[in-house]
C-alpha positions as semicolon CSV with decimal commas, in nm:
position;residue;x (nm);y (nm);z (nm)
1;N;12,045;8,115;10,902
2;V;11,771;8,312;10,731
3;L;11,525;8,567;10,873
4;I;11,197;8,565;10,678
5;L;10,931;8,834;10,689
6;G;10,593;8,687;10,596
7;N;10,367;8,818;10,320
8;V;10,035;8,955;10,449
9;Q;9,718;9,108;10,309
10;V;9,467;9,345;10,463
11;E;9,185;9,578;10,356
12;E;9,247;9,953;10,330
13;G;9,251;10,101;10,680
14;G;9,285;9,754;10,834
15;Y;9,516;9,595;11,090
16;V;9,727;9,283;11,031
17;Q;9,989;9,080;11,218
18;V;10,313;9,022;11,022
19;P;10,483;8,687;11,097
20;V;10,862;8,671;11,132
21;S;11,033;8,333;11,089
22;I;11,389;8,212;11,125
23;D;11,526;7,905;10,949
24;N;11,853;7,826;11,123
25;T;12,124;7,559;11,119
26;D;12,316;7,720;11,410
27;A;12,181;7,787;11,759
28;I;12,025;8,136;11,771
29;T;11,986;8,302;12,113
30;G;11,851;8,638;11,999
31;F;11,795;8,856;11,696
32;Q;11,758;9,211;11,574
33;F;11,629;9,358;11,248
34;D;11,479;9,674;11,097
35;V;11,172;9,684;10,871
36;T;11,113;9,992;10,658
37;L;10,741;10,073;10,672
38;P;10,584;10,252;10,374
39;Q;10,439;10,599;10,439
40;G;10,087;10,554;10,577
41;V;10,167;10,217;10,738
42;S;10,216;10,239;11,113
43;F;10,346;10,000;11,377
44;M;10,108;9,914;11,661
45;S;10,328;9,935;11,971
46;D;10,136;9,677;12,177
47;S;10,140;9,412;11,903
48;L;10,472;9,228;11,951
49;F;10,416;8,860;12,029
50;L;10,672;8,580;12,057
51;S;10,596;8,229;11,935
52;S;10,649;7,907;12,129
53;R;11,003;7,888;11,981
54;A;11,105;8,157;12,233
55;G;11,165;8,037;12,588
56;D;11,271;8,306;12,833
57;H;11,310;8,563;12,555
58;V;11,196;8,925;12,561
59;V;11,099;9,120;12,249
60;E;11,093;9,498;12,208
61;G;11,016;9,722;11,913
62;N;11,052;10,093;11,844
63;M;11,015;10,321;11,545
64;I;11,328;10,502;11,423
65;D;11,211;10,744;11,152
66;N;11,014;10,519;10,912
67;A;11,176;10,192;11,025
68;L;11,061;9,952;11,293
69;R;11,355;9,814;11,492
70;V;11,287;9,480;11,664
71;V;11,521;9,333;11,927
72;C;11,469;8,991;12,086
73;Y;11,704;8,856;12,353
74;S;11,742;8,605;12,633
75;M;11,912;8,716;12,956
76;N;12,026;8,351;12,995
77;N;12,151;8,318;12,634
78;T;11,885;8,049;12,575
79;P;11,867;7,930;12,213
80;L;11,539;7,936;12,021
81;T;11,376;7,593;12,007
82;S;11,350;7,409;11,675
83;N;11,536;7,511;11,361
84;T;11,249;7,645;11,153
85;G;10,928;7,838;11,183
86;M;10,775;8,156;11,319
87;V;10,955;8,324;11,609
88;M;10,734;8,631;11,651
89;E;10,481;8,863;11,493
90;F;10,412;9,237;11,496
91;G;10,105;9,439;11,404
92;I;10,068;9,717;11,150
93;L;9,784;9,949;11,052
94;A;9,757;10,005;10,675
95;S;9,615;10,355;10,617
96;V;9,716;10,345;10,250
97;P;9,534;10,290;9,919
98;A;9,496;9,942;9,770
99;N;9,830;9,833;9,624
100;Y;10,137;9,617;9,687
101;Y;10,395;9,749;9,935
102;S;10,742;9,613;10,006
103;L;10,835;9,546;10,368
104;E;11,213;9,569;10,337
105;V;11,434;9,413;10,603
106;S;11,780;9,547;10,690
107;G;12,034;9,541;10,974
108;V;11,973;9,174;11,058
109;L;12,163;9,022;11,351
110;L;12,113;8,656;11,444
111;N;12,301;8,609;11,768
112;G;12,482;8,277;11,814
113;E;12,562;8,117;12,149
114;D;12,917;8,258;12,137
115;G;12,791;8,612;12,055
116;S;12,879;8,597;11,687
117;N;12,638;8,706;11,412
118;E;12,517;8,387;11,243
119;Y;12,316;8,575;10,977
120;T;12,346;8,448;10,620
121;D;12,037;8,590;10,443
122;H;11,691;8,740;10,478
123;I;11,369;8,751;10,277
124;D;11,164;9,073;10,255
125;G;10,788;9,065;10,295
126;V;10,506;9,206;10,084
127;L;10,204;9,390;10,223
128;T;9,903;9,355;9,992
129;V;9,638;9,617;10,065
130;L;9,298;9,525;9,921
131;P;9,015;9,768;9,844
132;S;8,787;9,817;10,141
133;T;8,458;9,630;10,131
134;S;8,303;9,846;10,401
135;D;8,063;10,124;10,312
136;E;8,252;10,453;10,323
137;S;7,929;10,637;10,244
138;S;7,587;10,589;10,392
139;L;7,286;10,804;10,304
140;L;7,044;10,850;10,595
141;L;6,699;11,007;10,556
142;S;6,512;11,198;10,828
143;A;6,188;11,017;10,733
144;D;6,089;10,709;10,533
145;Y;5,801;10,897;10,366
146;L;5,637;11,242;10,356
147;Q;5,265;11,263;10,439
148;F;5,116;11,577;10,278
149;G;4,755;11,506;10,373
150;V;4,485;11,686;10,171
151;V;4,608;11,983;9,966
152;S;4,353;12,179;9,760
153;S;4,419;12,250;9,394
154;G;4,627;12,568;9,354
155;D;4,758;12,556;9,712
156;S;5,112;12,458;9,804
157;L;5,266;12,281;10,099
158;D;5,634;12,263;10,188
159;M;5,783;11,970;10,376
160;G;6,147;11,909;10,455
161;L;6,347;11,593;10,415
162;T;6,696;11,596;10,563
163;L;6,966;11,387;10,399
164;T;7,262;11,298;10,620
165;N;7,585;11,130;10,516
166;G;7,661;10,868;10,781
167;G;7,992;10,771;10,616
168;T;8,328;10,930;10,550
169;E;8,308;10,984;10,172
170;D;8,098;11,251;9,996
171;I;7,775;11,132;9,833
172;I;7,690;11,301;9,503
173;I;7,317;11,314;9,423
174;T;7,282;11,344;9,044
175;D;6,903;11,331;9,003
176;V;6,593;11,382;9,212
177;A;6,269;11,254;9,060
178;C;5,917;11,334;9,179
179;S;5,598;11,208;9,022
180;S;5,330;11,455;8,909
181;P;5,187;11,678;9,053
182;F;5,492;11,718;9,282
183;V;5,798;11,921;9,180
184;N;6,151;11,946;9,310
185;L;6,368;12,258;9,317
186;E;6,718;12,107;9,289
187;D;6,829;11,813;9,074
188;S;7,188;11,765;9,187
189;F;7,388;11,835;9,501
190;T;7,652;11,684;9,729
191;V;7,591;11,548;10,078
192;G;7,919;11,589;10,267
């Protein structure tokens, strides 16, 4: 009677559903377990879903410090259907850098029909966070081009071009090039 936390992968800042399976030889009428969530990984409270293995079961989840506690029960002591496969899933938000994170399970109870704990083992899950493929920086210009019109030799004309960062990461400008006879006053700056 083994509780198995599935391995999942998600991009940085992304949301993913973590599958929970039970492979059982005895009838299981309910279960409870804790999952320690790494710092920066948060449980989405409206994301608990039972699979078709659950009949009249109810599932609840709450955070206790950095651990998610999940409790699933049947008021009629109805056993889960089948002896293998997913019983539920829960959602997490991964606001952490790209890396591998352990999803450690503890405090497992697999309730038998007579109320005894039928638990024999569990398998921890792994959260793989991939680098984000979305643009965290986006340089926006106030105009596509600057039209100076006719400027006599020896005269000058100032025009402004506003650079806006439409993303969340700073953009570092390392060179500004203008063709002759135009000149620029600054060569490097940061758009925050």
